[in-house]
C-alpha positions as a printed NumPy array, in Angstrom:
array([[ 75.27 , -22.552, -29.27 ],
       [ 76.072, -19.874, -26.931],
       [ 78.073, -21.819, -24.758],
       [ 79.843, -23.399, -27.578],
       [ 80.642, -19.849, -28.885],
       [ 81.784, -18.901, -25.294],
       [ 84.304, -21.623, -25.197],
       [ 85.411, -20.828, -28.478],
       [ 85.84 , -17.237, -27.534],
       [ 88.213, -18.278, -24.514],
       [ 90.552, -20.721, -26.871],
       [ 90.369, -17.998, -29.387],
       [ 91.796, -15.395, -26.372],
       [ 94.429, -17.948, -25.564],
       [ 95.596, -18.34 , -28.952],
       [ 95.453, -14.208, -29.53 ],
       [ 97.728, -14.072, -26.134],
       [100.183, -16.807, -27.355],
       [100.763, -14.921, -30.464],
       [101.228, -11.842, -28.627],
       [103.769, -13.579, -26.286],
       [105.26 , -14.909, -29.729],
       [105.547, -11.389, -31.401],
       [106.846,  -9.402, -28.577],
       [109.282, -11.905, -26.725],
       [109.406, -14.716, -29.123],
       [108.081, -16.892, -26.401],
       [105.419, -19.723, -27.403],
       [103.828, -20.844, -24.094],
       [102.017, -23.411, -25.574],
       [105.15 , -24.978, -26.698],
       [106.798, -24.037, -23.345],
       [103.895, -25.86 , -21.441],
       [103.497, -29.11 , -23.55 ],
       [106.506, -29.719, -25.681],
       [107.787, -28.336, -29.198],
       [105.862, -30.35 , -32.265],
       [104.009, -32.937, -29.755],
       [100.7  , -34.258, -30.353],
       [ 99.186, -32.365, -27.852],
       [100.289, -29.169, -28.813],
       [ 98.912, -29.786, -32.356],
       [ 95.727, -30.744, -30.857],
       [ 95.746, -27.46 , -28.98 ],
       [ 96.591, -25.364, -32.06 ],
       [ 93.698, -27.503, -34.145],
       [ 91.114, -26.453, -31.081],
       [ 92.052, -22.778, -31.114],
       [ 91.841, -22.903, -35.458],
       [ 88.255, -24.509, -35.123],
       [ 87.229, -21.72 , -32.119],
       [ 88.006, -19.109, -34.836],
       [ 86.39 , -20.567, -37.418],
       [ 83.05 , -21.159, -35.366],
       [ 83.437, -17.642, -33.951],
       [ 83.056, -16.224, -37.343],
       [ 79.308, -16.615, -36.689],
       [ 79.898, -13.738, -34.325],
       [ 80.555, -11.796, -37.184],
       [ 76.969, -11.929, -38.703],
       [ 74.835, -12.233, -35.668],
       [ 72.98 ,  -9.232, -34.679],
       [ 73.865,  -7.741, -31.505],
       [ 71.501,  -8.235, -28.727],
       [ 70.214,  -4.794, -27.269],
       [ 69.863,  -4.772, -23.669],
       [ 66.783,  -4.016, -21.94 ],
       [ 66.392,  -0.11 , -20.667],
       [ 64.277,   0.25 , -17.565]])
């Protein structure tokens, strides 16, 4: 599960950067690369949204303490 959450976290970060660009510069990087309202753009948005839902689990999981030597 950790691998899946890391992949999803990377997608969420990509989505956050894209929204930052939209908010600051009115520039949508995903649409600039893959086209406006294309199937691939919609698939990417769907994966980013699902990744956010999957990473909700990070909020309820306890943090692992690092071993002190």
